[in-house]
N, C-alpha and C positions, 0 to 999 in steps of 0.2 A: 332327669326323666329315665335314662338308662345308665346304669353303672356296672361295668364288667371288670373284674380283676382276677387274673390268673385262672381263667376259665379253661377247664379240661373236661373232655368227654371221650369215652371209648365205647363203641358198640359191642354187645355181647359176642363172644367167640373171636374177637379181633385181638391181635397181639401188639397193636400200636394205637396211640391216641388219634382220633379223628380231629379233635380240637386240642391244640397244644399250648395251653397257657396264655391265652390272648387277653389283652387289656384295652378298653376304650370306654369313653363316656359320651353321652349324647344329651345336649341341653334341650330344654323345652322350646318348641317352635322351630327346631332345626330339622332340615332334611339331610339325613346321613346315608351315603351310598356305601353298600358293602359289595365290593367288586372282586370277581375272581372267575376262573374257568370252571367248567363242570367238574364236580368231584373235589373242589377245593375246600369245602366246609361251609359254604354260604348258607345253604338250606338247613344244615344241621344246627348252625348257630341260631338261625331264626326259630327253629323248633324248640331249642332250649329256652330262648327268650319268652316264647309264648306258652311254655309249660307243657309241651307235647312230649318232650323227652326229659327223663329224670336221671338221677344217679350221676350228676356231674360233680366236679369238685371246683373250688374257688368261690368267688363272690359274684352273685348275679342279682341285681336289683332292678325292679321296674316300678315306676311311680313311688319311689322312696320306700319300697318294701321288698324284702327278699322273695324271689319267685317261689321258693319252697314254702313260704308262709301264706301265699295266695291260694284261695280255693277257686271254685268256678266263678266267683264274683269278679275275678280278673277280666273276664270276657265282657263285662258290662262297660269296661273302660277302654278296651282296645278293639281295633278292627284288623282283620287279616284277609289279604287277597292272595291266595295260593297261586303257584305257577300253573298248575293244572286245574282248570275249573271242575267242580264236582256239584252238579245240579240234579234235581229230580226231573228227568227228561220227559216224563209224561205230563208234567205240570207246565203251565204257561210261565212266561217270565214274571208276570205280576203275581201269580200264585206262589212261585218260588220265593219271592221277596216277602210276601205276606206270611208265608210259613215260617221263615227265619225270624221275621219281626215278632212272631208270637212267642218265640223262645225267650226273647228279652222281656216281653210282657208278662210271662209267667214267673220271672225271677227278679224283676227289678223295676225301677222307675221308668215309665213309658213316656214321660213328658219330653225327653230329649230324642226320642225316636224320629227318624226322618220318614217322610211319606214314601212308600214304595213307588207310587205313581210318579212323584216328583223326581225320584232318583232315576227311574227309567228315562224320563225326559232329559235329565241332566246328561246321561251317557248316550243319548240319541236312539233309544229303544222304545220310545213312546208308541210308535206305529206298530211295534211288534209285541206289545205288552200282553196281548191275548193269544199269542202264537205259542204252540208247544215248543219247549226248549230243544226237543229232539230235532226240530226243523231249523234250529239256529245254525248259522255258520260258526266257524272257530272264532272269528273276530267278535261276533255277537255274544258268544258264550263268555269271552274274556271281558267284555263290557258289563255283562250281567254279574260276573264274578267281582268286578271292581265295585259295582253299585252295592252289592251285598255287604262288602266290607265297610260301607259307610252308613249302614242302617242305624247303628246306635250312636251316631255322631261322636266317634271315638276321639279321646285325647291323644292317643298314640296309635298310629296306623302302620301296619307291616304290609309291604307290597313286594311280591316276588315276581319279577319280570312283567310289570303291568302293561307294557306295550307290545309284548310278544304276539305275533300273529295279526297285528293291526296294520291297516293301510296308513300311509303317512298322515292323511287328514284326520283320521280317528285318533291316531297316536298323539297328534298335536292337541286334540281336544282333551284327552286324558291327562296330558302333561300340564295343560292350563288349569285343569281342575285341581291337580296336586298342588300347584302353586297357590291357588285360591284357598285351599285348605290350610296351607302354611300361614297365609296372611291372616287367617282367623284363629291362629294359635295352635293348630294341630302339629304334632311331632311325627315325622315320617322316617321309618327305617326301610330303605329301598335296597333290595337284594337284586343284583343284575350283573350281566356280563356285557351290557350295552354301554360302552364308554360315552357315546354321544348323549344318551339320556342322562347319565351321571354328571357329565360336564355341564349340561344345561340346567339341571334341577338342583344339584346337591350343594349345600354349604360346605360340607367336608366329605371326603371319601376315605375308606379304608381298603387296602389291598390285601387279600388273603390268598395264600397258596399253600396247599398241603397242610391245612389246619393252622398255619402260622400267619399272624397279622404283620405284614412286612413294613407298611407305611401308612400313616394317617395324616391328612392335610387338606387344605382348601384347593380345589382344582386349579384355579388361576395361579396360586402361589407355586404349586407343584410344576405346572407347565413352564412358568418363568424360570424356576430354579433349575430345571433339567433341560432347558432349551438354550439356544444361542442368543446372546444379548446383542442382536443386530436386526437390520431390516433388509429385505430383498426388493430391488426394483427390477421389474420386467419391462423390457423395451420392445415395441413393435415398430420396426423401421417402415417408413412409407415406401421405400424402394424395394428391391428384391433381396436385400441382405437378410440373413437369418435373424430370428429373434435372439435377444441376449438377456442375461440376468447379471445384476451387479449387487454385491452385498456391502453394507456399510455398518460400522459399529453404532449402536444407539447413543453412546456417550459422545457428546459434542456434535450430534447430527445436524442441529440447526445452524452451525457455523462451518460445516464440512464443505469446503469449496468444490470438491469433485462431485459430491452428492447434489449440491445446489445447481451446479452447471448442467448436470445430467437431466434433472427434472425440468429445467428451464429450456433446454435445447432439443431434447429428444421426445418422441411420441411414447409417453409412459402408458403401459397397459395396466399395471397394478403395482402397488406398494404394500407390503405386508411384513409384519414382524415374524421372527423365526423361533418363537417359543415352541416347545414340544407339544404334541398332542397328548391327551391323557393316556391313550393306549401306548404311546411311545414311552411315557413315564412308567407305566405298569411293566412293560417288557424290560426296561432298563433296571427297574427295582427288583423284580422277581425272577427274571430270566425265563419267564414263561409267556405264552400267548393265551388269548382268550378263546381259542378253538376247543 
């Protein structure tokens, strides 16, 4: 679906590359997270992938075709949700979606277009469909932005910080929709610095820092590889003694006499494995934080 090899890009008047020879592939139906702090090259890479930036070097293929060989017809097949929503503020939410739907109607097959009204309902904006976008909150604008990216029922969906500015309940709804899209065959390129979203949603993630792709892998595998192969038991004594923690190796845990005695005799508050968090893996791999 996406094939990138030795991709390099430098903005005019810069004396260094912003993207420094990165390589990755994304299969059809995969959710791929592109993770890094602000200024790391995430958005630049996405702009290259969707054809907004030119004059790159290396190989860059979308849908089995070089990006340089695509014309405006590319946008019949992809959807893009930018980090900063850009709507026509004097129009209503419904009018905005109908306007953008008309662009597809003028240049391609309309049979696959999704209903603007149904999309607004999908993202919880049905009651605000006829309200001017200038009156929308930031979260409402983000939801409208997300809905707009789905108008053409894209095979390949690019999302840049899709849950930014959303309350937890709305963010949950958006993430559920993303998983539903994947189950129907949509490929998702997710640009974010939110490690929790990436861990929950992505089949694989790539860590980028200063234009270099440092590591690519499945979140679960990365967390296990870079964490401790052990479990921690937290004990809450019934008397006035302080709480205590006890670590045990995972290997042979089922026959570990000390572990079995502890969980049978003490008041266990929790037992959890000590794999690293995705953010800890990122910091360990790149030496950078996501701030």
